[in-house]
C-alpha positions as CSV (number, residue, x, y, z in Angstrom):
1,M,19.3,69.0,-53.0
2,V,18.7,70.4,-49.8
3,S,15.2,70.2,-48.4
4,T,13.3,73.2,-47.0
5,G,13.4,72.0,-43.6
6,K,17.2,71.4,-43.5
7,G,17.9,74.7,-45.6
8,K,16.2,76.3,-42.8
9,M,18.3,74.9,-39.9
10,L,21.4,75.3,-41.9
11,Q,20.7,79.1,-42.0
12,Q,20.2,79.2,-38.6
13,L,23.6,77.7,-37.9
14,K,24.9,80.4,-40.2
15,E,23.4,83.3,-38.4
16,G,26.1,82.6,-35.7
17,R,23.9,84.1,-32.3
18,D,26.4,84.7,-29.5
19,L,25.9,81.8,-26.8
20,M,27.1,80.2,-23.9
21,K,26.9,76.7,-23.2
22,G,25.9,76.0,-19.4
23,S,23.3,76.0,-16.8
24,L,21.9,79.2,-14.9
25,A,20.4,78.4,-11.4
26,E,18.8,80.7,-9.0
27,T,19.7,80.5,-5.3
28,Q,17.9,82.4,-2.2
29,R,19.7,82.7,1.0
30,S,19.6,84.6,4.3
31,C,22.9,86.6,5.1
32,G,22.4,86.2,8.9
33,K,22.7,90.3,9.5
34,P,20.4,91.2,12.4
35,G,17.6,93.6,11.2
36,C,18.1,92.6,7.3
37,R,15.0,91.5,5.3
38,C,16.2,88.0,5.2
39,Q,15.3,87.6,8.7
40,R,11.7,88.1,8.1
41,G,11.7,85.7,5.5
42,E,12.7,87.9,2.3
43,R,15.6,85.9,1.2
44,H,18.4,87.2,-1.1
45,R,18.0,85.9,-4.3
46,G,21.4,85.1,-6.5
47,Y,22.1,83.8,-9.7
48,F,24.9,81.2,-10.7
49,F,25.9,80.1,-14.3
50,S,27.7,76.7,-14.5
51,Y,29.6,75.6,-17.2
52,R,32.4,72.8,-18.6
53,V,35.2,74.2,-20.9
54,K,37.5,71.5,-22.3
55,G,36.4,69.2,-19.3
56,K,37.0,71.9,-16.6
57,P,34.1,72.9,-14.7
58,G,33.8,76.4,-13.4
59,V,30.8,78.6,-12.0
60,I,30.1,82.4,-11.9
61,Y,28.0,84.7,-9.9
62,I,25.7,86.5,-12.0
63,P,24.7,90.0,-11.0
64,E,20.7,90.2,-10.9
65,V,21.1,93.3,-14.0
66,L,23.2,90.7,-16.1
67,Y,20.6,87.9,-15.7
68,P,18.4,88.6,-18.6
69,E,21.2,88.7,-20.9
70,V,23.0,85.5,-19.7
71,K,19.6,83.7,-19.8
72,N,19.4,84.9,-23.6
73,L,22.7,83.4,-24.2
74,V,22.0,79.9,-22.5
75,S,18.8,79.8,-24.6
76,N,20.8,80.6,-27.8
77,W,23.0,77.7,-26.8
78,K,19.8,75.4,-26.4
79,R,18.4,76.3,-29.7
80,L,21.7,75.8,-31.4
81,K,22.1,72.4,-29.7
82,D,18.5,71.5,-30.7
83,T,18.9,72.7,-34.2
84,V,22.3,70.5,-34.7
85,E,20.4,67.6,-33.0
86,D,17.6,67.9,-35.7
87,L,20.0,68.3,-38.3
88,T,21.8,65.2,-37.2
89,M,18.6,63.1,-37.5
90,M,17.5,64.6,-41.0
91,N,20.8,63.4,-42.4
92,V,20.8,59.9,-40.7
93,K,17.5,59.4,-42.7
94,L,19.0,61.0,-45.9
95,I,22.0,58.4,-45.5
96,Q,19.5,55.5,-44.8
97,K,17.2,56.4,-48.0
98,R,20.2,56.5,-50.1
99,R,21.9,53.2,-48.6
100,L,18.2,51.8,-49.1
101,I,18.1,53.2,-52.7
102,K,21.5,51.8,-53.5
103,K,20.9,48.3,-52.7
104,R,17.9,47.9,-55.0
């Protein structure tokens, strides 16, 4: 029998949202061109996505227009990761309960 909480977590896994495992970082820099707005303190903003696949690290530039989409993909990964961790703990507790019941 699957508890309601566990059933909900399993359903979330079945939904299969698109995702990306990694981190987003925002940078601000000056380009050094004379007369550019960054010379007045208005730095250029940039976004980078860092990831690791099969042990190999990578970093890609994310254009500002794609930032919300990439942020959503990373958020989906974090939610999935949290769900898997919660499900693991729930199953550990269920196994411990069954083991205690069988020892009696």
